[in-house]
C-alpha angles and dihedrals in degrees: 000000000000110000114235089245092060095055111110118218118230115264116259121231123206133190121211118191124192135209138267107135120252091328091054090052089053090051092049092051090055095046093047091048089057091048092048093055097042101045119073117196093033123101112190090201092055101044113142096235135010123202120188135176124185108327088003091063089058094050094043096049087053094052092046084050088061097255108145126227086248094055091046087055095050098045102037101030103032099027093229098148127063086199090074109036111190103204134144094245090064089063105023110046111145117251093241095164093049094044092047089051093053092047092053089053091059097086093052091046092050088048092052093047094050090048092051092050091049096050094051110011091164093058097060141358126252092252089053092048089053092057084090085078085081086082087070091068108105117243090237139013095218139039112220092196086116092064091050091050091047093052094043088060095044097048095049098057137061095034095301127125140222093203121093088208095058096056121106093226134033119277125186126185117192125214133160125243108231097212100042094028084220122146110243122199107213105206092045117108111286092026099050091091089072114097115253092233089056094047088053090049088055095046091050097050102109110199113258093011098061132034112247114262121241113222116171093336096311128101124230137186139175112328093216085083083082104033137351087224131021098201090142088070088061089046093053091051090060103267113155096188122034124191108205126191119191114183095175114087126139118249118254096223094197095049091045090053090052093049090052095241094112138030121235110276098008099122090055091047093046093084141243096305093058092042088049091049091050093051093047092048090050092055094045092045094050093050090046092053090051088049094052090053092049093050087061088055099041096042107030093161096052133077133227125188115196127199123185142147122283111250096230098067114089094177091089094041095058098035122125105226091202093059107095092214093047093048089055093046092052095047093047091047089050090049095050094042090055093046091052091045089051094049093045091052095037094115094049093042104044095069092043093049094045088067087067099042091256121131129195118235102219093174090064091045092050094049097103091190092059116112134157088263095052092046093051104038109357088247128159118271115283108258095247091050094047090048091051095050091044090056092046089050092049093051090049093052089047094052089047089052091054090047090053092051091045088052093051092049091050091049088048092055 
């Protein structure tokens, strides 16, 4: 008879999802749908520990609340449910209260500036005294209270919950404390009383874009300020294997031009928002790479499998997530990218996954006709996918014709 001390506990699996705003969330849904189809022995609604930051917190919370990857595709990509309206106003509602409060402060700031200049005109110029007006700038342009309200409704119906303590599995949502700059894990002891919807609101509050979120008298913003991925949270919770999806990578403009997805100089001409996005992605990506290397040193007996976009594809970088067609394209692109990555790494992944009772479905990965649409409904290929494959097929036939002609010439010689 086996002694109790000889019994081995089942390995624990974690999921860590990075940021990237609404576009990153759509990418994660497509990538997770591909993983869900290709991995037998893994249930994405029954993972031991979920960790999410920014857009990843939104996706992770829905999975922990028993929404399947197929349902995520139908609701957020195809707009097939009125329960989860995916509209710009949910994410981009102007922060009228914050902007109004700052405008009301302008007369007092002007008065203070004039008084300082009058008291000591030789110490600073009037223009320098007026720099105090910078305090009139709002702490954020948008108020994502609409996102909180929307999630609060979604998580309190259909048997779901807005309470971390009522979930069957661990869920951690990471945000950054503005004043201490510390990363805070909502869902951990001491922070599990905060509603899930409020935690997601805090985690998605990108500085400058959104007003910091007040929770229990502290102010919180986007957790990617600390790390792009917080996989260590899953490891500390006992996860042996962590699947990580990072949608936020900087574009390699030279490689994108060579691949034909971007024109020379397009990134520089794209304006300040895209340049700022490139800089922010670069900082986050650099820290994430350092973090992945650190995980190997800190958790040598644990595994992390990372999935992310390639850096030579500008289609994702310039997409408009609120365009229905773009949303479908991004999701399909993420789905196909992840399938190709899995197939390319199959020989390496299969023995690593086998340790955890997970098998890779090569037959599904090798099915070149498979799309999100066909996997969900058996539909025809989306138009943009079909056109892309037709062009590639025509190029292949043309290249083959040239090879045949060259072969005939070589034989004639």
